[in-house]
C-alpha positions in Angstrom: 23.1 17.2 29.4 21.4 20.2 31.0 23.7 22.9 32.2 22.1 24.9 35.0 22.6 28.7 35.1 24.2 29.6 38.5 24.3 33.3 38.9 23.2 33.6 42.6 20.4 35.4 44.4 21.6 38.9 43.7 22.1 38.8 40.0 22.5 41.1 37.0 20.3 43.9 35.8 21.1 44.7 32.2 21.2 48.4 31.6 22.4 49.7 28.2 24.6 46.6 27.7 26.3 47.0 31.1 25.9 44.7 34.1 24.6 46.1 37.4 23.8 44.1 40.4 20.4 44.2 42.0 17.8 42.1 43.7 14.5 41.4 42.0 11.5 39.2 42.5 8.9 37.5 40.3 5.6 39.2 40.0 2.8 37.8 42.1 1.3 35.6 40.8 4.0 34.7 38.3 1.6 32.4 36.4 -1.2 34.5 35.1 -4.8 33.2 35.2 -5.4 33.9 31.6 -2.4 32.2 30.2 -2.7 29.1 28.0 0.0 27.0 26.4 1.3 28.3 23.1 -0.7 31.6 23.1 1.6 34.6 22.7 1.6 37.3 25.4 3.7 40.4 25.9 6.8 39.7 28.1 7.0 41.3 31.5 10.2 43.0 32.6 9.8 42.0 36.3 9.2 38.3 35.3 12.3 38.3 33.1 14.5 39.9 35.7 13.1 37.8 38.5 13.9 34.6 36.6 17.4 35.8 35.7 18.1 36.8 39.3 17.0 33.4 40.6 19.1 31.5 38.0 16.0 30.1 36.4 16.4 31.6 32.9 18.4 29.6 30.3 19.1 29.3 26.6 19.6 26.5 24.2 22.2 25.6 21.6 21.9 23.0 18.7 25.0 22.0 16.8 26.8 25.1 18.0 23.9 27.4 17.0 22.2 29.5 19.7 18.5 29.4 19.3 16.5 32.6 19.6 14.8 31.2 22.7 15.1 31.8 26.4 13.3 29.4 28.8 12.2 30.2 32.3 11.1 27.5 34.8 10.1 27.7 38.4 7.8 24.9 39.5 6.6 26.6 42.7 4.4 29.6 41.8 4.9 29.5 38.1 5.9 26.7 35.8 7.6 26.8 32.4 7.5 29.7 30.0 9.3 30.3 26.7 10.5 33.7 25.4 10.9 33.6 21.6 12.5 36.2 19.3 11.3 36.4 15.8 11.9 39.2 13.3 13.4 41.3 16.0 10.4 41.0 18.3 10.0 39.1 21.5 6.9 37.2 22.7 6.3 35.1 25.8 4.7 31.7 25.3 3.4 30.0 28.5 3.8 26.3 28.5 2.3 24.9 31.7 1.8 25.9 35.4 3.9 23.8 37.8 5.9 22.2 35.0 9.6 21.6 34.5 11.4 21.0 31.2 12.1 17.4 30.4 13.8 17.9 27.1 14.0 20.1 24.0 14.8 19.3 20.4 15.3 21.4 17.3 16.5 21.3 13.7 19.8 23.1 13.3 18.1 26.1 11.5 15.3 25.9 14.1 12.6 25.5 11.4 11.2 22.9 13.8 11.3 23.0 17.6 9.9 20.8 20.3 10.0 21.4 24.1 8.6 18.7 26.5 7.6 19.6 30.0 6.0 17.7 32.9 4.2 18.5 36.1 6.8 18.4 38.9 5.2 19.5 42.2 4.6 16.8 44.9 5.1 14.0 42.5 5.3 13.6 38.7 2.4 14.3 36.3 0.5 12.0 34.0 1.5 13.5 30.6 4.0 15.7 28.8 2.9 19.1 27.6 4.7 19.8 24.3 5.3 23.3 22.8 5.9 23.0 19.0 7.5 25.7 16.8 7.6 25.7 13.0 8.8 28.0 10.3 11.5 29.5 12.6 8.7 30.1 15.1 6.3 31.7 12.6 3.8 29.2 14.2 3.7 28.0 17.8 1.2 25.6 19.3 0.9 23.0 22.0 -0.1 19.4 22.3 0.2 16.6 24.9 1.5 13.1 25.2 -0.4 11.0 27.8 1.7 8.6 29.8 1.1 4.8 29.5 -2.3 3.7 31.0 -0.7 0.9 33.0 1.4 3.3 35.2 0.5 3.6 38.9 -1.9 0.6 38.7 -3.7 -0.4 40.8 -2.5 2.4 43.1 -0.3 5.4 42.9 3.4 4.4 43.2 5.1 7.5 41.8 5.7 6.0 38.3 6.2 8.4 35.4 7.7 8.3 31.9 11.4 9.3 31.5 12.0 10.9 28.1 14.8 8.8 26.5 14.7 9.6 22.8 12.7 11.6 20.2 13.0 12.3 16.5 10.9 12.9 13.4 11.8 12.5 9.7 11.4 14.8 6.8 7.9 13.3 6.0 6.6 14.2 9.5 6.7 10.6 10.8 8.6 9.8 13.9 8.6 8.4 17.4 9.2 9.1 21.1 10.8 6.6 23.4 10.3 6.7 27.2 11.2 4.4 30.1 9.5 3.7 33.4 11.2 2.5 36.5 9.0 0.1 38.6 9.4 -1.6 42.0 7.2 -4.5 42.8 7.8 -6.8 45.9 11.3 -5.5 46.2 12.2 -6.1 42.6 13.1 -3.2 40.3 12.5 -3.2 36.6 12.8 -0.8 33.7 10.2 -0.9 31.0 10.3 0.8 27.7 7.5 2.5 25.7 7.2 3.8 22.1 4.8 6.5 20.7 4.5 7.3 17.0 3.3 10.3 15.1 2.8 11.1 11.4 2.0 14.8 11.6 5.2 16.4 13.1 4.1 15.6 16.7 0.7 17.3 16.6 -0.9 14.0 17.5 0.5 10.8 19.0 -0.6 7.2 19.0 -1.0 5.2 22.3 2.0 4.0 24.1 3.2 0.6 23.0 5.6 -1.4 25.3 8.8 -2.4 23.4 11.9 -4.5 24.2 14.6 -3.3 21.9 15.5 0.4 22.3 19.3 0.1 21.6 19.0 1.8 18.1 18.8 5.6 18.3 15.9 7.3 16.5 16.8 9.0 13.3 15.4 12.2 11.8 15.8 15.9 11.4 15.9 16.9 15.1 18.9 17.2 17.4 18.9 17.5 21.2 18.9 21.1 22.3 21.6 21.6 25.0 20.7 23.9 27.9 23.2 26.7 28.4 23.5 30.0 30.2 21.5 32.7 28.4 23.6 34.7 26.0 24.3 38.3 26.7 23.1 39.2 23.2 19.7 37.6 23.7 19.4 39.1 27.2 20.2 42.6 26.0 17.7 42.2 23.2 14.9 40.9 25.4 15.4 43.4 28.2 16.0 46.2 25.8 12.6 45.5 24.2 10.7 45.9 27.4 9.3 49.1 29.0 11.3 50.2 32.0 
């Protein structure tokens, strides 16, 4: 279950490992015109501090292991971005403008990492944007998973895919399970869909409606639990940025 970071509007500025209180704001615009999903850019101190001050920067833990990842998300004016530490260096990886995180999964040693996001402003989107990491983030790229074609037919009714389960085995083959809530003529239903992949989630087959989803998917991934960003990671990230 996601645990939201609640630090308040006037939050910490990290200076030399000590905590000072100050107000900060995101740069304008927060989402840069030249950003594209999965392409590394140099982190910006004002962006990091603004996300931290607003309580919109968080970390992830898998099986008790803190991942070298900090995720910022603000749908209005920005979207989802991922800060990744590798070999002592930090990079910012944009995911998608206007998106919120729907789920994240990793292997315990973070040799593989998957983060799913979805458009969240004035109604849900029509696909997941997926940021993939491999080789302990030696490689980062993005792909998409298009929602089932029969959603919002024949007219828009605010239907979208809820991410229910995901996993991939050692051979790169796996599946994603999602559900859709529908209301027709006063009757509510919950339909289930399954996608499959055989290349570690780089590409996905079309959505197939299924009935039995009671059995959990098996594989090498575990759900990444959202937590407050660790002081160690924050010190490292902010300490790497020009003042």
